[in-house]
BASEKE-74302 format. One line per field, with one value per residue (C-alpha): residue number from 0; residue in one letter; x negated, y, z negated. Coordinates in steps of 0.2 Angstrom, whole numbers. Layout:
// residues N
n = NUM,... $
res = a,... $
c1 = X,... $
c2 = Y,... $
c3 = Z,... $
***
This chain:
// residues 655
n = 0,1,2,3,4,5,6,7,8,9,10,11,12,13,14,15,16,17,18,19,20,21,22,23,24,25,26,27,28,29,30,31,32,33,34,35,36,37,38,39,40,41,42,43,44,45,46,47,48,49,50,51,52,53,54,55,56,57,58,59,60,61,62,63,64,65,66,67,68,69,70,71,72,73,74,75,76,77,78,79,80,81,82,83,84,85,86,87,88,89,90,91,92,93,94,95,96,97,98,99,100,101,102,103,104,105,106,107,108,109,110,111,112,113,114,115,116,117,118,119,120,121,122,123,124,125,126,127,128,129,130,131,132,133,134,135,136,137,138,139,140,141,142,143,144,145,146,147,148,149,150,151,152,153,154,155,156,157,158,159,160,161,162,163,164,165,166,167,168,169,170,171,172,173,174,175,176,177,178,179,180,181,182,183,184,185,186,187,188,189,190,191,192,193,194,195,196,197,198,199,200,201,202,203,204,205,206,207,208,209,210,211,212,213,214,215,216,217,218,219,220,221,222,223,224,225,226,227,228,229,230,231,232,233,234,235,236,237,238,239,240,241,242,243,244,245,246,247,248,249,250,251,252,253,254,255,256,257,258,259,260,261,262,263,264,265,266,267,268,269,270,271,272,273,274,275,276,277,278,279,280,281,282,283,284,285,286,287,288,289,290,291,292,293,294,295,296,297,298,299,300,301,302,303,304,305,306,307,308,309,310,311,312,313,314,315,316,317,318,319,320,321,322,323,324,325,326,327,328,329,330,331,332,333,334,335,336,337,338,339,340,341,342,343,344,345,346,347,348,349,350,351,352,353,354,355,356,357,358,359,360,361,362,363,364,365,366,367,368,369,370,371,372,373,374,375,376,377,378,379,380,381,382,383,384,385,386,387,388,389,390,391,392,393,394,395,396,397,398,399,400,401,402,403,404,405,406,407,408,409,410,411,412,413,414,415,416,417,418,419,420,421,422,423,424,425,426,427,428,429,430,431,432,433,434,435,436,437,438,439,440,441,442,443,444,445,446,447,448,449,450,451,452,453,454,455,456,457,458,459,460,461,462,463,464,465,466,467,468,469,470,471,472,473,474,475,476,477,478,479,480,481,482,483,484,485,486,487,488,489,490,491,492,493,494,495,496,497,498,499,500,501,502,503,504,505,506,507,508,509,510,511,512,513,514,515,516,517,518,519,520,521,522,523,524,525,526,527,528,529,530,531,532,533,534,535,536,537,538,539,540,541,542,543,544,545,546,547,548,549,550,551,552,553,554,555,556,557,558,559,560,561,562,563,564,565,566,567,568,569,570,571,572,573,574,575,576,577,578,579,580,581,582,583,584,585,586,587,588,589,590,591,592,593,594,595,596,597,598,599,600,601,602,603,604,605,606,607,608,609,610,611,612,613,614,615,616,617,618,619,620,621,622,623,624,625,626,627,628,629,630,631,632,633,634,635,636,637,638,639,640,641,642,643,644,645,646,647,648,649,650,651,652,653,654 $
res = m,q,h,s,l,h,p,a,a,a,l,l,l,p,l,f,a,g,s,l,h,a,q,n,s,l,e,p,v,v,v,t,a,t,r,f,e,t,a,a,q,e,r,p,i,a,a,q,v,i,t,a,e,e,i,r,n,s,a,a,t,t,l,g,e,v,l,n,k,i,g,g,v,h,t,r,m,n,l,l,g,i,p,d,s,p,l,d,l,r,g,f,g,v,t,g,d,q,n,t,l,v,l,v,d,g,q,r,i,s,e,n,e,l,a,s,a,r,i,s,s,i,p,l,d,s,i,e,r,i,e,i,l,r,g,s,g,a,v,l,y,g,g,g,a,t,g,g,t,i,n,i,i,t,r,s,t,i,n,t,p,l,s,g,n,v,s,t,r,i,g,s,h,d,l,r,e,v,r,g,g,v,r,a,g,g,e,m,w,g,l,r,l,n,a,q,h,y,k,t,d,n,y,r,d,n,n,a,a,e,q,n,a,g,s,g,e,l,r,f,g,n,k,e,g,f,v,a,l,g,f,n,v,d,s,q,n,t,r,l,p,g,a,r,s,e,a,l,l,k,t,d,r,r,g,a,n,t,p,f,d,h,m,s,t,d,s,r,l,l,t,l,r,g,e,k,r,l,g,e,i,t,l,a,l,d,i,s,d,r,h,k,k,a,d,m,f,n,d,s,a,w,g,s,t,r,a,k,t,d,v,d,v,t,t,v,s,p,r,l,l,w,s,t,s,f,a,r,v,d,n,q,l,t,v,g,a,d,w,s,r,w,s,y,e,n,d,t,a,a,t,g,w,m,t,p,l,d,q,e,g,k,q,k,n,r,a,v,y,l,r,n,d,a,y,f,t,a,t,g,t,r,l,s,i,g,g,r,k,e,r,v,q,q,t,q,r,e,t,l,a,g,p,n,n,s,k,e,t,d,h,l,s,a,y,e,i,a,v,q,q,d,l,s,a,g,f,s,a,y,g,r,i,g,r,s,f,r,v,g,n,i,d,e,n,r,c,w,f,a,p,c,a,s,a,l,k,p,q,r,s,h,d,k,e,i,g,t,n,w,r,g,q,r,s,d,m,r,l,s,l,f,e,m,d,i,t,n,e,i,h,y,f,a,p,t,f,s,n,i,n,l,d,p,t,r,h,r,g,l,e,l,e,g,r,t,w,l,t,d,t,l,d,v,s,a,r,y,t,r,t,q,a,r,f,r,k,g,s,y,g,g,v,d,v,s,g,n,d,v,p,l,v,p,k,n,r,l,s,l,n,l,g,w,e,f,l,p,a,t,r,l,g,l,s,a,t,y,v,g,n,q,r,y,d,n,d,q,t,n,r,f,r,k,m,p,n,y,t,v,v,d,l,k,l,s,h,d,l,k,r,w,r,f,a,a,g,v,n,n,l,l,d,k,k,f,y,s,y,g,t,t,n,g,t,t,f,n,a,y,p,e,d,r,r,n,a,y,v,s,a,e,y,r,f $
c1 = 544,552,571,582,599,608,544,555,572,566,555,569,580,568,560,579,587,583,596,609,609,611,626,635,639,631,634,636,619,611,598,592,578,570,577,582,600,597,586,594,591,597,604,590,585,597,607,626,636,652,662,675,689,685,685,702,709,701,710,695,700,682,666,660,674,669,652,658,672,666,646,645,635,636,643,646,658,651,650,656,673,668,669,650,647,629,623,613,605,596,596,589,603,602,589,599,601,584,579,594,590,606,605,617,612,594,592,591,603,598,593,576,586,594,610,619,619,634,643,660,658,657,674,678,686,669,659,656,648,637,621,615,597,594,576,570,567,552,540,553,561,547,550,566,571,564,582,586,594,611,612,629,631,643,653,646,661,653,666,680,697,705,710,712,720,730,732,738,738,746,744,742,736,742,730,731,721,722,710,709,698,698,686,684,671,667,655,640,646,656,661,669,676,682,689,695,703,703,710,714,715,708,711,702,706,695,690,700,689,691,681,682,670,669,657,654,643,641,632,625,618,621,612,596,595,604,604,615,619,627,633,641,648,656,660,664,672,674,676,666,675,659,658,669,662,665,680,688,688,702,712,710,703,707,700,687,672,666,682,673,660,661,650,651,640,640,629,626,616,611,604,595,593,587,582,574,571,556,555,549,546,558,555,565,563,575,575,587,588,599,603,612,617,624,631,634,640,638,645,641,641,622,626,629,619,622,610,609,599,594,587,581,575,568,562,555,552,545,543,541,548,539,550,542,543,528,526,544,542,553,543,546,535,540,527,531,528,538,536,547,547,558,559,569,573,582,588,595,602,606,614,614,602,599,583,582,573,566,560,551,547,539,537,528,528,517,519,514,521,521,531,532,546,544,556,549,564,556,557,570,557,557,542,542,526,525,515,516,504,511,503,516,511,521,520,532,532,543,545,555,542,530,521,518,512,507,501,499,493,498,493,504,508,521,521,533,531,547,550,567,569,584,589,605,623,622,610,593,582,570,557,549,537,532,527,538,536,544,538,546,558,559,572,562,546,554,545,556,543,526,513,518,513,505,516,524,514,521,532,526,536,528,544,548,563,570,586,597,612,624,637,651,665,677,665,648,638,620,612,596,584,574,560,553,537,537,523,527,546,553,565,573,565,579,568,559,572,559,557,541,533,538,528,529,547,553,569,575,591,603,615,628,642,652,668,680,696,708,720,724,731,723,704,694,677,668,651,642,625,617,603,590,580,567,553,536,528,524,533,546,547,534,546,539,551,543,556,571,584,583,598,613,610,625,618,634,644,657,669,684,693,709,717,734,745,760,772,766,759,761,745,742,725,718,701,695,678,671,656,648,640,625,615,619,608,595,596,578,575,591,596,613,628,632,644,660,662,677,687,696,710,717,730,734,749,750,762,758,773,769,756,759,751,761,751,754,741,738,722,716,733,731,729,713,703,686,669,655,643,638,623,620,609,607,621,636,639,647,655,664,682,688,706,719,732,736,745,745,755,748,754,742,746,734,734 $
c2 = 328,315,318,310,313,318,530,560,564,580,570,556,568,574,557,550,566,560,546,559,561,543,534,518,512,500,482,471,460,449,460,450,441,458,472,480,484,488,471,460,443,426,421,418,400,391,407,406,422,425,437,451,439,425,436,442,427,418,415,426,444,450,449,436,424,426,421,406,401,402,405,390,401,393,407,407,419,436,436,454,451,461,453,454,436,429,421,406,399,382,378,392,391,405,415,413,431,434,422,426,443,454,467,479,485,478,488,477,481,466,472,473,468,453,460,454,464,476,467,473,490,485,486,471,482,489,473,468,452,443,435,420,414,400,398,413,431,433,439,454,458,453,447,438,429,411,405,415,431,438,453,463,472,486,492,505,517,526,525,521,529,536,522,514,504,506,492,487,471,467,450,441,449,466,467,482,487,500,501,513,517,528,527,539,541,548,543,549,549,539,541,529,533,518,520,508,506,490,487,472,465,448,430,433,445,460,459,473,479,494,500,514,515,525,523,530,533,546,540,549,540,523,508,518,524,532,541,536,545,533,534,523,528,517,517,502,499,482,476,460,446,435,416,403,389,371,370,386,381,368,380,399,397,415,423,436,433,451,461,478,476,486,493,506,509,523,521,530,525,537,530,538,525,528,518,525,515,520,507,492,500,503,513,513,522,518,529,526,531,523,528,519,523,511,512,496,494,477,475,458,453,459,477,486,492,505,504,517,515,524,516,525,516,524,515,520,506,512,498,494,482,477,467,461,447,438,421,416,420,433,440,451,458,467,476,486,493,495,506,507,516,508,517,511,519,510,520,509,515,502,499,486,473,476,484,499,498,511,504,512,502,506,497,500,490,492,479,478,463,456,443,438,429,419,411,399,401,385,374,380,382,396,400,411,416,430,435,448,457,465,474,476,486,485,496,492,501,496,498,483,471,486,496,486,493,484,486,472,473,458,455,444,436,426,418,409,397,391,382,377,366,367,349,342,343,359,351,360,355,364,365,378,380,396,403,415,424,434,444,445,460,472,461,444,453,460,456,452,446,452,446,450,438,445,448,433,426,428,414,406,393,383,379,366,363,352,353,352,363,358,370,366,374,373,367,369,360,362,349,352,345,356,355,369,366,381,385,398,398,410,404,408,400,400,396,412,423,425,421,410,402,384,369,366,363,355,360,349,345,342,355,350,363,362,371,365,371,355,365,383,386,375,377,367,371,361,363,350,353,340,349,342,354,345,347,340,340,348,350,363,366,351,338,331,336,328,322,332,342,361,367,376,367,357,341,342,355,354,367,365,378,377,389,386,399,387,402,416,430,419,411,397,398,385,384,370,370,355,359,343,340,350,353,366,382,378,360,357,342,334,327,335,330,337,352,344,345,355,357,374,376,393,396,412,415,430,436,451,462,475,486,477,462,456,441,430,419,409,404,389,381,365,376,368,371,375,385,389,393,387,385,373,373,353,349,358,372,389,392,407,399,405,410,396,398,416,424,440,449,462,473,481,494,497,512 $
c3 = -503,-514,-519,-530,-524,-537,-500,-495,-488,-479,-468,-464,-455,-442,-439,-433,-426,-408,-412,-412,-394,-387,-386,-390,-407,-419,-416,-430,-433,-447,-455,-470,-460,-454,-466,-449,-444,-426,-421,-411,-417,-421,-438,-449,-453,-464,-468,-473,-468,-475,-465,-469,-462,-472,-487,-484,-480,-497,-513,-522,-529,-534,-526,-539,-534,-516,-521,-531,-520,-502,-505,-516,-528,-545,-557,-576,-586,-590,-609,-609,-601,-585,-567,-564,-564,-568,-551,-550,-534,-536,-553,-565,-580,-591,-581,-564,-563,-564,-550,-538,-529,-526,-512,-505,-487,-491,-507,-524,-536,-548,-565,-573,-589,-595,-587,-572,-555,-556,-541,-547,-542,-523,-516,-505,-491,-489,-485,-467,-472,-486,-480,-492,-491,-502,-508,-497,-497,-508,-493,-487,-505,-518,-535,-541,-525,-531,-531,-514,-510,-507,-496,-495,-479,-479,-464,-452,-448,-431,-418,-430,-428,-444,-456,-472,-486,-503,-515,-531,-541,-558,-568,-583,-599,-593,-579,-568,-552,-539,-524,-510,-495,-479,-465,-449,-437,-420,-406,-417,-434,-447,-464,-478,-495,-508,-526,-538,-555,-566,-582,-592,-609,-603,-612,-628,-643,-643,-625,-615,-601,-590,-574,-563,-546,-532,-517,-500,-484,-471,-456,-440,-426,-416,-409,-405,-423,-437,-454,-468,-485,-497,-516,-528,-546,-559,-578,-589,-605,-614,-630,-636,-645,-648,-646,-654,-664,-659,-673,-668,-650,-656,-668,-663,-644,-640,-657,-659,-670,-668,-668,-669,-656,-639,-626,-612,-597,-584,-568,-552,-536,-522,-506,-490,-475,-458,-442,-425,-411,-399,-386,-393,-409,-423,-438,-454,-471,-488,-502,-516,-535,-549,-565,-579,-597,-609,-627,-637,-654,-664,-682,-693,-711,-712,-705,-688,-675,-662,-646,-632,-617,-602,-586,-570,-554,-539,-523,-507,-492,-476,-463,-444,-432,-416,-404,-388,-376,-367,-359,-363,-382,-390,-404,-419,-430,-446,-456,-472,-489,-505,-520,-535,-552,-567,-584,-599,-616,-629,-647,-659,-676,-689,-706,-720,-716,-698,-692,-681,-664,-653,-637,-621,-605,-588,-572,-556,-540,-524,-511,-493,-482,-465,-456,-439,-431,-414,-402,-388,-376,-366,-380,-392,-406,-419,-429,-445,-454,-468,-482,-497,-509,-523,-539,-554,-569,-585,-600,-615,-633,-647,-667,-672,-678,-682,-669,-654,-636,-622,-604,-591,-573,-562,-545,-536,-519,-509,-492,-481,-466,-458,-440,-434,-418,-407,-403,-392,-395,-406,-419,-425,-438,-449,-463,-474,-487,-497,-512,-524,-540,-554,-569,-586,-588,-603,-613,-611,-617,-633,-649,-662,-676,-680,-675,-657,-644,-628,-613,-603,-589,-571,-565,-549,-538,-524,-512,-500,-490,-475,-466,-452,-444,-432,-424,-414,-406,-421,-433,-442,-454,-464,-475,-484,-497,-507,-521,-531,-542,-555,-567,-582,-579,-591,-603,-620,-636,-649,-665,-662,-654,-641,-623,-618,-603,-601,-597,-578,-571,-555,-546,-533,-524,-510,-502,-490,-483,-469,-460,-448,-440,-441,-431,-424,-441,-453,-459,-472,-479,-492,-502,-513,-521,-532,-543,-554,-565,-576,-586,-577,-593,-610,-626,-634,-652,-656,-645,-630,-615,-601,-589,-598,-590,-591,-599,-590,-574,-567,-558,-547,-541,-527,-520,-507,-499,-487,-479,-470,-460,-461,-455,-442,-453,-469,-476,-490,-498,-510,-519,-529,-538,-549,-559,-568,-584,-590,-604,-618,-619,-631,-629,-620,-632,-623,-641,-640,-631,-613,-609,-603,-584,-577,-562,-558,-544,-538,-527,-517,-505,-493,-481,-468,-463,-451,-461,-477,-484,-500,-511,-526,-534,-549,-556,-566,-558,-568,-585,-589,-606,-601,-604,-592,-606,-624,-634,-647,-664,-662,-673,-666,-653,-649,-633,-623,-618,-601,-597,-595,-582,-576,-561,-552,-538,-527,-511,-500,-487,-471,-459 $
***
């Protein structure tokens, strides 16, 4: 590999009821590699884990900021003005969200539309840790994991005494936020409830946003098994300012092109999860049901549209884990199945020259998978082999470009082979090859003009990675080189306002990350990524794009985090992120100039006083003018300017 650097709830309770008579509380484990909480295992190969303590001590105030500042995940501004940042692992640009799979306790919350996962409704105080697996996850979790998986693990409250917290934050642009949570548990049960209210005018005109969210979980069990019932509800309302032209960025940066546009969404998620250990065998079952409603109004010189959408997603995931040891080999075999049903309805009314749209879509996924992880204790070798078979059936009906009905069935597969070898002095080396896939979502398959083209072909990726890890007493480090050869990569084609399958592309890069405690009170972490996403061959709009850069993929990205407890109970956190040059969206021909690089520095000062924590922070400390998303028509560009220097203060009480 060459690199240039640069399934029913009633059945579930009896199944796990025996676990209520055992003892001992759940212990924290890493779950992403097996989809089992109670599995005793080593950290997955090349996994990054962000702990609750790291989150609390960081300069981040939202989950998107945590992933960006601590996790090194490339994020862009959410064009709706809400804190659900688009996420991009390993250089997919505007389709990063569709190639980066987001999970909560192993259940996907990534959307089947061109929308970002609703990560803002997940309270930071409920998170035990975040597990990031770059370039891995397709075998266990299915489509959309080409760039990697981000699994957000919430806390178990079994054996937790009554405790909780209340916090408030106020800041620039009339920011007002209140959060609260309570936790309680006994030897065989636990309860967690969280709520939050968030409101801000944001930096731009006509960009006020408000969000209310609540979540909770009731759990019974212990380390021999558990049953957990959870919920998450949230509502968002936001005004939409639109993009700024190149000229207006200079004269009226904060203005709104669309002063009457707005959107509201309401969603709820219900989950039922359980595990039961029977000797060497552990059984598990997850059931979830998610519903979302959205209402969007757009007004322009050509008329106005009002779109109302309804989305329902139901998933069922039974699985089995067999953990055994023989001949100095610790072995874990995971076998499972996934079933999901997704439905979508869109009713759009229009005035003026705008065209109404009625649209329906359904998607059914059926999958089976197997993964075996073996650890050879004599040699310090870990070997992981897995495969997945999945059937995806999509149906779609729409009326915009005349009656258009389509039905597509795809049979897809993924595999992964990974090996890690422990070396001396805390070093280990690993290598991994695999295949992943994704299918076009409802928005990407939408037809705007007759005659309508056939549905998009599934995107397939062949992946390779090598790397090394080092872990010392006070430090750790990871270095990796990766390469992904992708066929039929799905991308937006501006001239026809539609999505197309690109000619073959290649994503390759270098990732370097590390953390060290320089002293007992001073820690530093840094992450550098060099990513090259290019067309291997083909043309775009009649122009040969062989060797050209894929838009919206910065070649260089560097983040630095500093934590300094310079006085007892007083901590200073500094985060600096540099994002290098990248091509504007829609510049596949690479004929337009590049988006400018930018550096953002954030600062947070916190002080603990008994049960209180007081904090003050400044974001964009250097008051830089920048934007993380822009699109070009070949001669000029439009962009969404981001906030300049802004500040906040907060207070939290824990009991």
